[in-house]
N, C-alpha and C positions, 0 to 999 in steps of 0.2 A: 466115698469121695471126701466127705467132710472130715472124717478121721485122718485121711491121708494128708489133707491140707493142714490140719492141726499138727500132725506129726512133723511135717516139713517146717512149719513155722516154729515149733518148739526147738528143732535142731538148729535153726538159724538164730533164734533168740538166745539159746543156751550157749552157743559157741563162744561169745565173749566171756562167759563166766566159767568155762571149762577150766578146771584147775587140777589136772592130773599131774602127779609128781614126775618130774623129769628124771629118768633113770640112766640115760646113756648119751653119748656124744651124738651130734647131728644138728640139723636145722630146725628151728622152732620159731614161733611167733609170740609176741608179747600180748597177753590177754588183759592186763591191768590198764587203766587209763594212763597212768604214769608209773614207771618202774625204776626205782633208784639203782644206779650202778655203783658198786662199792669196791674198795681196794683189798678187801678181805672177805672170806666166806662167812660173815656173821653180821648181825644188825648194827654192831658197834664199829664196823669198818668204815673208813672215811668215804663219804659219798662224793662222787666226781661229777656225775651228770645223771640224767634220767632218759629212759626210752619211752616211746609213745606206743599206744595200743596199735596192734597189727604190724609193728615193725619186726622184720626178720632178723634173727641172730643165729650165729653158729656157736654151739656149745662144744667145748673141747674136753671138759671134765665135769663130773658131778661129785660133790662132797657134802655130806650131811644136809641134803636138800638145797644146796646152793649150786649154781651152774657158772662155770668159768667161761666167759665169752671173749677172752683175748688170750694171746700168748703171754707168757711171762716176760717182763722187761725190767730194766734197771730202775729201781725205786727212787733213785736220786732225782729223776724227772718230777716226781711227786713229793719231793723233800722227805723221802723215807729211805731207810737203808735196806739193802738186800733187794731181791727180786719181788715184784708185785704183779698182779693181774687184775683184771676187772671181773667182778662177780655180780650176779643177780639172784634173787630168790626164785628157785625153780618152780615153785607153786604157781607162778604167774606166767608160765610158758606153756605152749601147746603146739603139737604138730599140725593142728588145724588152724588156718588163718581165720581170725574172728571176722564176722560180717561187719560191713561198714555201718557206722552209727547212722541212724535215720537223719535226714535233713531237718535241721531245727526250724527251717523256714517253710517247710512243706505245708500245704493247707491243713492237713490233718494235725501235724505237730502244733501249728498255731492254734487250731480249734481246741486242743486238749491241754494246752500249756498250764492251765490252772488246776489240773488234776492233783489230788493228794499224792505226795511222794513222787512227783513228776520227774525230778532229777534222778531219782534212784531207779525208776522203772520206765523211763522214756522209751526205750527200745521195745519193751513188751507192750506198752500202751499203744504205741504207733502201729506195731505189727497187728495187734488184735483189732484195732480200729480199722485198719486197711482191709483185713480179712472180713470183718463184719459188713463193711461197705460193699466189697466185691461180691459177697454172697447175697446181698440185697436185704439183709437183716436190719441194717442201719443206713442212714444217709448222713452226709457230711453235716447237714443242718442240725441233725440230732446232737452231734458232738458240739457244734457251735452253741446250741441252745443250753446244753448242760454244762459246757465248759470243760468237760473231761470225765475222768474216772474218780469215784469217791470211795473211800475206805468203808468196807462193810463190817459192821460190828457182829453180824450173824455168823461169821466164819472165823472168828479169832481162835487161835493165834495165826492161822494161815493168812498170807498177804492177798486177800481177795478184795476186789474193787468192783463197783457197779456203775452203770450209766443207764439212761432210758433211751430206747429206740422205738419210735412210732407212737409216742404218747407218754404221759407222766403217771401211768398207773403201775401197780406192782406187777401186773402181767407183762408189761413192756420192759421190765428190768432185765438187763444183760450183765453177767458177771464175768470177770477175768481173774484167774489165779495168776498173780504176778510171778510166782515161783516156777510155774510150768508153762504159762502162756495159754492154757486151756480157757476157752470161753464157754459159758453155759447159761441156761435160764433157771 
C-alpha cells in the first residue's frame, strides 16, 4: 500500500515537470510556470506574450521542437512583413494537464516555507509532508518545529532533504528525494 501511495504521489508531482517532446498536432497543456509565445519558431523570435502553467493550447504544427499554436495571419498587425504565427517551445507542453500547485497558505506549506530550496521543490515538499502526516509518521507540529526540509550532504549530488519526525535524534530523521518524491528513513 505504501509503495502504491508513493507511486501515485510521484506521478502527481512529476506531472508539472513532464517534458516530452511534442511530435504532432493536437491539444496540449503548458508545463512551465510561464511559457513565452514568439512570432517565429526560434528563441530569437519576437516574444508577444506568455502562457501560464496548466493552460490548454491547440498545436497546429511542429517544427524543430517548436509548436505553432495559432493560424498564420498578416504580419503587418505585428509590424512585420509577410505571414506570421505564434509559436512556443514544445518541450514545455504535455498531453497531461499538470496538477495544481499546492496552496501556498495551507498549514503544511506555511510550516515548511523555510525549507532549503523551497521555491524549487515546493510541490514535492508539500506532497511528501502531507503523505507523512496522513501515514502517521509525522505530525504537523514536527514540521512547525523543524521549519521544513533541509539539504542532506550525505546524498550529494542527489537532491535529498531531511526533517525530523517524533524527536531530534538520527533515528527520527526522514528523507525525501526531491527528484522522485520518494520518502525514506
